[in-house]
C-alpha positions as CSV (number, residue, x, y, z in Angstrom):
1,M,27.5,0.3,-21.2
2,S,28.6,-0.7,-17.7
3,T,25.8,-1.0,-15.0
4,T,28.3,-1.0,-12.1
5,F,27.6,1.4,-9.3
6,S,30.0,4.3,-9.5
7,W,29.3,6.4,-6.4
8,N,28.6,9.3,-8.9
9,L,24.8,9.7,-8.4
10,A,24.3,12.0,-11.4
11,R,26.0,9.4,-13.7
12,D,24.1,6.5,-12.1
13,L,20.7,8.2,-12.4
14,A,21.4,9.2,-16.0
15,L,22.3,5.6,-16.7
16,I,19.1,4.3,-15.1
17,W,16.8,6.8,-16.9
18,Q,18.0,5.6,-20.3
19,Y,15.8,2.6,-19.8
20,A,12.0,3.0,-20.3
21,F,11.1,0.3,-17.8
22,E,13.1,2.1,-15.1
23,R,11.4,5.4,-15.9
24,H,8.1,3.7,-15.6
25,A,9.1,2.2,-12.3
26,F,10.0,5.6,-10.9
27,E,6.9,7.2,-12.2
28,A,4.5,4.6,-10.8
29,G,6.6,4.3,-7.6
30,T,6.3,8.0,-6.9
31,V,2.5,8.0,-7.2
32,I,2.2,4.8,-5.1
33,A,4.5,6.1,-2.4
34,I,2.6,9.4,-2.0
35,V,-0.8,7.5,-1.9
36,A,0.6,5.0,0.6
37,G,2.0,7.7,2.8
38,V,-1.2,9.6,3.0
39,I,-3.6,6.7,3.3
40,G,-1.2,4.8,5.6
41,Y,-1.2,7.7,8.1
42,F,-5.0,7.3,8.6
43,V,-4.6,3.6,8.7
44,V,-2.3,3.9,11.7
45,L,-4.5,6.6,13.3
46,R,-7.6,4.5,13.0
47,Q,-5.8,1.3,14.2
48,S,-6.6,-0.4,10.9
49,S,-3.2,-1.9,10.2
50,F,-4.6,-5.5,10.3
51,A,-7.3,-4.4,7.8
52,A,-4.8,-3.2,5.3
53,H,-2.8,-6.4,5.7
54,A,-5.9,-8.5,5.3
55,L,-7.0,-6.7,2.2
56,S,-3.7,-7.4,0.5
57,H,-4.1,-11.1,1.1
58,I,-7.8,-10.9,0.0
59,G,-6.5,-9.2,-3.2
60,F,-4.4,-12.2,-4.0
61,A,-7.5,-14.4,-4.0
62,G,-9.0,-11.9,-6.5
63,A,-5.9,-12.0,-8.7
64,A,-6.0,-15.8,-8.7
65,G,-9.7,-15.7,-9.7
66,A,-9.0,-13.2,-12.5
67,V,-6.2,-15.5,-13.9
68,L,-8.6,-18.5,-13.8
69,M,-11.1,-16.4,-15.9
70,G,-8.4,-15.2,-18.3
71,L,-8.5,-11.6,-17.1
72,Q,-5.8,-9.2,-15.9
73,P,-4.9,-10.0,-12.2
74,L,-5.1,-6.3,-11.3
75,W,-8.9,-6.2,-12.0
76,G,-9.5,-9.3,-9.8
77,L,-7.3,-7.7,-7.1
78,L,-9.3,-4.5,-7.2
79,A,-12.7,-6.3,-7.2
80,F,-11.9,-8.5,-4.2
81,T,-10.2,-5.8,-2.1
82,S,-13.1,-3.4,-2.7
83,G,-15.7,-6.1,-1.8
84,G,-13.6,-7.2,1.2
85,G,-13.2,-3.7,2.5
86,V,-17.0,-3.0,2.3
87,A,-17.7,-6.3,4.0
88,M,-15.3,-5.5,6.9
89,A,-16.9,-2.1,7.4
90,A,-20.4,-3.7,7.4
91,L,-19.5,-6.4,9.9
92,G,-17.8,-4.1,12.3
93,R,-19.1,-0.6,12.7
94,R,-16.2,0.6,14.9
95,A,-12.8,1.3,13.3
96,A,-11.1,-0.3,16.3
97,G,-11.9,-3.8,17.5
98,R,-12.7,-5.3,14.1
99,D,-10.2,-8.1,14.3
100,V,-12.7,-10.9,14.5
101,Q,-14.7,-9.6,11.6
102,I,-11.6,-9.0,9.5
103,G,-10.2,-12.4,10.4
104,T,-13.5,-14.0,9.3
105,V,-13.5,-12.3,5.9
106,L,-9.8,-13.0,5.4
107,A,-10.1,-16.7,6.1
108,F,-13.0,-17.1,3.6
109,M,-11.1,-15.2,0.9
110,L,-7.9,-17.1,1.4
111,G,-9.9,-20.3,1.0
112,L,-11.3,-19.0,-2.3
113,G,-7.8,-18.1,-3.4
114,A,-6.5,-21.6,-2.7
115,L,-9.5,-23.0,-4.7
116,F,-8.8,-20.7,-7.7
117,M,-5.1,-21.7,-7.8
118,S,-5.9,-25.4,-7.6
119,L,-8.4,-25.1,-10.5
120,Y,-6.0,-23.2,-12.7
121,K,-3.9,-25.6,-14.9
122,G,-1.5,-23.1,-16.5
123,Y,1.4,-21.0,-15.2
124,A,0.0,-18.3,-13.0
125,T,3.2,-16.2,-13.1
126,E,1.2,-12.9,-13.1
127,A,-0.7,-13.9,-10.0
128,Y,2.3,-15.1,-8.2
129,S,4.3,-11.9,-9.0
130,I,1.6,-10.0,-7.0
131,L,2.9,-11.8,-3.9
132,F,6.2,-10.0,-3.9
133,G,5.7,-7.1,-6.4
134,Q,7.4,-6.4,-9.7
135,I,7.7,-2.6,-10.1
136,V,10.4,-2.8,-12.7
137,G,8.1,-4.7,-15.0
138,I,5.3,-2.2,-15.0
139,S,4.1,-1.0,-18.4
140,Q,3.3,2.5,-19.6
141,Q,-0.5,1.7,-19.6
142,A,-0.2,0.5,-16.0
143,V,1.6,3.7,-15.1
144,L,-1.3,5.8,-16.5
145,V,-3.8,3.7,-14.6
146,T,-1.8,4.1,-11.4
147,V,-1.6,7.9,-11.9
148,A,-5.3,8.1,-12.5
149,A,-6.2,6.0,-9.4
150,G,-3.7,7.8,-7.3
151,L,-5.1,11.3,-8.2
152,A,-8.6,10.0,-7.5
153,L,-7.6,8.6,-4.1
154,L,-5.8,11.9,-3.1
155,A,-8.8,13.9,-4.2
156,A,-11.1,11.7,-2.1
157,V,-8.9,12.1,1.0
158,A,-8.9,15.9,0.5
159,V,-12.7,16.0,0.4
160,M,-13.0,13.7,3.5
161,Y,-10.0,15.1,5.4
162,R,-11.6,17.0,8.3
163,P,-14.5,14.6,9.1
164,L,-12.2,11.6,8.6
165,L,-9.6,13.0,10.9
166,L,-12.1,13.7,13.6
167,S,-13.7,10.2,13.4
168,S,-10.2,8.7,13.4
169,L,-9.2,10.6,16.6
170,D,-12.4,10.1,18.5
171,E,-15.4,8.2,17.0
172,D,-17.7,9.1,20.0
173,V,-17.1,12.8,19.6
174,A,-17.6,12.5,15.8
175,E,-21.0,10.7,16.3
176,A,-22.0,13.3,18.9
177,R,-21.4,16.0,16.3
178,G,-23.6,14.2,13.8
179,L,-20.9,12.9,11.5
180,P,-21.8,9.7,9.6
181,T,-19.1,7.6,11.2
182,F,-20.2,4.3,9.6
183,G,-20.3,5.9,6.1
184,L,-16.9,7.4,6.7
185,G,-15.5,4.1,7.8
186,A,-16.9,2.2,4.8
187,A,-15.6,4.9,2.4
188,F,-12.2,4.8,4.0
189,M,-12.0,1.0,3.8
190,L,-12.8,1.4,0.1
191,L,-9.9,3.8,-0.2
192,I,-7.6,1.4,1.5
193,A,-8.7,-1.3,-0.9
194,I,-7.9,0.8,-4.0
195,A,-4.6,1.9,-2.4
196,V,-3.6,-1.7,-1.7
197,S,-4.5,-2.7,-5.2
198,I,-2.0,-0.2,-6.7
199,A,0.6,-0.5,-4.0
200,V,1.1,-4.3,-4.5
201,Q,2.8,-3.5,-7.8
202,I,5.8,-2.4,-5.8
203,V,6.0,-4.6,-2.6
204,G,3.5,-7.3,-3.2
205,V,0.7,-8.5,-1.0
206,L,3.1,-10.2,1.5
207,L,5.1,-7.0,2.1
208,I,2.3,-4.4,2.0
209,F,3.0,-3.3,5.5
210,A,6.4,-1.9,4.4
211,L,4.8,0.9,2.4
212,M,1.3,1.2,3.8
213,V,2.0,1.1,7.5
214,T,5.7,1.4,8.5
215,P,6.4,4.9,7.2
216,A,3.1,6.2,8.7
217,A,3.9,4.4,12.0
218,A,7.3,6.2,12.1
219,A,5.8,9.5,11.2
220,H,3.1,9.1,13.9
221,R,5.8,9.0,16.5
222,M,7.8,11.9,15.0
223,A,5.0,14.5,14.7
224,R,2.0,15.4,16.8
225,R,0.2,17.4,14.1
226,P,-1.6,15.3,11.5
227,A,-0.6,17.5,8.6
228,R,3.1,17.2,9.5
229,G,2.8,13.5,10.2
230,I,1.3,12.9,6.8
231,L,4.1,14.9,5.2
232,I,6.8,12.9,7.0
233,S,5.0,9.6,6.1
234,V,5.0,10.6,2.4
235,V,8.7,11.6,2.5
236,I,9.7,8.3,4.1
237,A,7.7,6.3,1.6
238,L,9.2,8.2,-1.3
239,L,12.8,7.9,-0.1
240,A,12.3,4.2,0.5
241,T,10.7,3.6,-2.9
242,W,13.2,5.6,-4.9
243,S,16.2,4.1,-3.1
244,G,14.8,0.6,-3.5
245,I,14.4,1.0,-7.3
246,F,17.8,2.6,-7.6
247,I,19.6,-0.1,-5.7
248,S,17.8,-2.9,-7.4
249,F,19.2,-1.7,-10.7
250,F,22.7,-2.5,-9.7
251,L,22.0,-5.6,-7.6
252,P,20.1,-8.7,-8.7
253,V,17.5,-8.5,-6.0
254,N,13.9,-7.5,-6.1
255,A,13.3,-3.8,-5.3
256,S,10.6,-4.8,-2.7
257,F,13.4,-6.2,-0.4
258,F,15.2,-2.9,-0.3
259,I,12.0,-0.9,0.2
260,V,11.1,-3.2,3.2
261,T,14.6,-3.0,4.6
262,I,14.7,0.8,4.4
263,T,11.3,1.5,5.9
264,F,12.1,-1.0,8.8
265,A,15.4,0.7,9.4
266,V,13.8,4.1,9.6
267,Y,11.1,2.9,12.0
268,S,13.7,1.1,14.2
269,A,15.8,4.3,14.2
270,V,12.9,6.4,15.3
271,R,12.0,3.9,18.1
272,T,15.6,3.7,19.2
273,W,16.0,7.5,19.3
274,Q,12.8,7.8,21.4
275,W,14.1,5.2,23.8
276,V,17.5,7.0,24.1
277,R,15.8,10.3,24.8
278,K,13.8,8.8,27.6
């Protein structure tokens, strides 16, 4: 059967859904986009974009270490991002102004990653695929793990929503009201670590900004109310992910490229529209 784009979306979608690996990609991509949209909004609100970016690179060191030990790269990714997130929170008590502490942890972890890769003598294709993502190659088991992790993350955000929102908007006021700002910060860094670990399956560690930060940054400029901003962030992430997977089926290019391009285009359009209005 031809895999040429026909401009008949119903026909094209029916063609794509005939393949199990494409269905898995859409299933996992949907969960990851929702999680990235929700977590990403708080990342932008707390000025922790550099932390999310750093955790993705720290995760690569963990993936390389797992490959060296003969384990699945995802488990090393999760272990290192979780440890790195807690370390960043412990070194810098404030959500903003942690650049030095984050840079210190990042430099050490990247050094470990280089060491692990130099010690490994085989073909580390699984670790390298984490750099740029490979959503089309995700298995049914990985989809189930992604769904379980995504539901756990969303449940945690729902429980923490009000105190996390207050501490994100104004940490001084949150402290004055007796909220455990350090504990909230550490818990949120752990949530970022887990979200990054599952999101790299789509865009990879080098392009994590595309899904974790860019939709939320655009949404933050489009809506003043947090609930509406989170909704817009999720919608942008979903549309970019679905479109990226859809287009990559017909063109021999990694889906992460299209996801990055779409999110960047949306953010640029929002900034341009605001500039024109002014």
